[in-house]
C-alpha positions in Angstrom: 5.1 11.8 6.5 8.8 12.2 6.6 9.2 12.2 10.4 6.7 9.7 10.9 8.5 7.2 8.4 11.8 8.2 10.0 10.4 7.7 13.4 8.6 4.3 13.2 11.6 3.6 11.4 14.2 4.3 14.1 11.9 2.7 16.4 12.3 -0.7 14.7 15.9 -0.7 15.4 17.0 0.9 11.9 19.7 3.7 11.4 18.0 6.4 9.6 19.5 10.0 8.1 16.6 12.2 7.2 17.5 15.5 4.7 15.6 18.2 4.6 16.0 22.1 2.9 14.2 24.0 6.2 16.9 23.1 9.2 13.3 23.9 11.5 11.5 20.6 9.8 14.1 18.3 11.9 11.9 19.7 15.2 9.2 17.2 14.1 11.7 14.1 14.4 11.2 14.7 18.6 13.6 14.9 21.1 14.3 11.1 21.3 15.8 11.0 17.6 19.4 9.6 17.4 19.4 9.8 13.9 21.5 11.7 10.8 20.0 15.4 10.0 21.5 17.2 7.3 19.6 20.4 5.4 19.9 20.2 1.6 18.2 19.3 -1.3 17.1 15.7 -1.4 18.3 15.3 -5.5 21.5 16.8 -4.6 24.3 14.2 -4.8 27.1 15.9 -2.2 23.7 15.7 -0.2 23.2 12.5 -0.3 26.9 11.1 -0.1 26.8 13.0 3.7 23.0 11.6 4.6 25.4 7.9 4.0 23.5 7.4 1.0 26.6 5.3 -0.2 26.0 2.9 3.2 21.7 3.0 2.4 20.0 0.3 2.1 17.1 1.7 1.4 15.5 5.2 0.5 12.2 7.7 1.0 11.7 10.2 -0.7 8.4 11.9 0.2 8.8 15.8 0.3 5.7 17.7 -1.2 6.8 18.0 -5.2 6.3 15.0 -7.0 9.6 16.1 -9.4 11.7 16.5 -6.7 10.7 12.6 -5.0 11.4 10.9 -8.4 14.5 12.5 -9.1 15.6 11.8 -5.5 14.2 8.0 -6.5 16.2 7.4 -9.5 19.3 9.2 -8.3 18.9 6.5 -5.5 18.4 3.8 -7.5 20.3 3.9 -10.2 23.4 6.0 -8.9 24.0 4.6 -5.8 22.5 1.1 -6.6 20.1 1.3 -2.9 18.2 -1.7 -3.4 14.7 -0.6 -1.7 13.2 2.8 -3.0 10.0 3.9 -2.7 8.7 7.7 -3.6 5.7 9.7 -2.3 3.6 10.5 -5.8 0.3 13.3 -5.6 0.0 12.8 -9.8 -1.8 9.6 -10.0 -0.9 9.6 -13.8 2.7 10.6 -13.1 2.5 7.8 -10.5 1.7 4.9 -13.1 4.4 6.4 -15.2 7.2 5.6 -12.6 6.0 2.3 -11.4 6.7 1.3 -15.0 10.4 2.9 -14.3 10.4 0.0 -11.7 10.1 2.6 -8.6 7.6 2.0 -6.4 5.5 5.1 -5.9 2.8 5.8 -3.5 0.0 7.8 -4.9 -1.0 10.3 -2.2 -4.0 12.2 -3.8 -5.8 8.8 -5.2 -5.2 6.6 -1.9 -6.4 9.5 0.3 -9.5 10.3 -1.6 -10.6 6.5 -2.1 -10.4 6.2 1.8 -12.5 9.1 2.3 -15.3 8.0 -0.4 -15.1 4.8 1.9 -15.6 6.2 5.2 -18.5 8.9 3.5 -20.0 5.4 1.8 -19.7 3.0 4.4 -22.3 0.3 3.0 -21.6 -2.7 1.2 -18.1 -4.0 0.5 -15.6 -3.6 4.0 -11.9 -2.2 2.5 -9.3 -3.9 4.8 -6.5 -3.0 2.7 -5.3 -1.1 -0.7 -1.9 -1.3 -2.5 0.5 1.8 -3.0 -0.8 2.7 -6.3 -4.4 2.9 -4.9 -5.6 0.2 -7.6 -5.8 -3.6 -6.3 -7.7 -3.9 -2.7 -9.1 -6.4 -0.4 -12.4 -6.2 0.6 -14.9 -8.9 2.9 -17.1 -9.6 0.1 -20.8 -10.3 1.5 -21.7 -14.2 1.0 -25.0 -15.6 0.6 -26.5 -18.4 2.4 -26.7 -20.1 -1.3 -22.6 -20.4 -1.1 -22.4 -22.2 2.1 -20.8 -25.7 1.4 -19.4 -25.1 -1.6 -16.0 -24.9 -2.9 -14.2 -21.8 -2.1 -12.8 -22.4 -5.7 -16.3 -22.2 -7.5 -16.9 -18.7 -5.4 -13.8 -17.5 -7.2 -14.2 -19.1 -10.8 -18.1 -17.1 -10.5 -17.0 -14.2 -9.4 -13.7 -13.4 -11.3 -10.8 -13.0 -9.0 -9.4 -15.0 -6.1 -10.0 -15.3 -2.2 -6.8 -13.4 0.4 -7.8 -15.1 3.1 -11.4 -16.6 5.1 -11.5 -15.7 9.0 -13.1 -18.9 10.4 -14.5 -19.2 14.0 -11.7 -15.8 14.4 -9.5 -16.9 13.0 -7.3 -15.7 9.4 -7.5 -18.7 7.1 -5.7 -19.3 4.0 -7.2 -20.6 1.5 -6.4 -24.2 -0.2 -7.6 -26.3 -3.5 -10.0 -28.2 -0.8 -11.1 -25.2 1.1 -15.2 -25.5 1.6 -17.1 -22.1 2.9 -18.8 -23.0 6.0 -21.4 -21.1 7.6 -20.3 -18.1 9.6 -17.4 -17.7 7.1 -15.7 -14.0 6.6 -14.5 -13.7 2.8 -11.9 -11.4 1.6 -11.1 -11.2 -2.0 -8.6 -9.5 -4.0 -10.1 -6.1 -6.6 -9.9 -3.8 -8.8 -13.0 -0.7 -8.3 -14.2 -1.5 -11.9 -15.0 -4.9 -10.6 -16.4 -4.4 -7.2 -20.4 -4.0 -7.9 -19.8 -7.0 -10.2 -17.8 -9.3 -7.3 -20.3 -8.3 -5.0 -23.2 -9.3 -7.2 -22.1 -12.9 -7.8 -21.1 -13.6 -3.4 -24.4 -11.7 -2.6 -26.2 -13.5 -4.2 -27.0 -17.4 -5.2 -25.2 -19.9 -6.9 -26.6 -20.1 -10.6 -28.8 -22.6 -10.8 -29.4 -22.7 -7.4 
């Protein structure tokens, strides 16, 4: 994770410093990596300063330990005032707590488990995106022919959620207040896991009274 993030940021033109307690881990960065490598613990104040934390615009804590990651992330945010901070967290319950502290988290286990289930059970809705906490998703929903020529707002009101975008004639389109559903539209809606079944029941059936 760490080496992939570091390489991706450097490829985009950013200056990157990587901290790891195991110096052998720096080999994963590859021979082309030109950033700074610092051996030490990511929650050690002196190590962070050596890595340039006082000049950093962003900080990612992606070690294999939840406690280490959240301590590092809070130190970066609260002590050094880094504006963009994110932590990888395995424990979903902890992730929710840290989110409330204002530190974005990537809940690895929940996100990975969800992706596995989606591949094992591909029928029904198609997931396009899921937020880092694993709670909010964008999915393509089945669209019954009875909704054609109806306002998109009517579908949203009936399903209790909102459309993120529509694919029409192969192009992504942002919905407006006047959007009317057309034959061939692919509708992608914002949902949480607990409402997926209810939403798809509404979109996959004709409007009430039809």
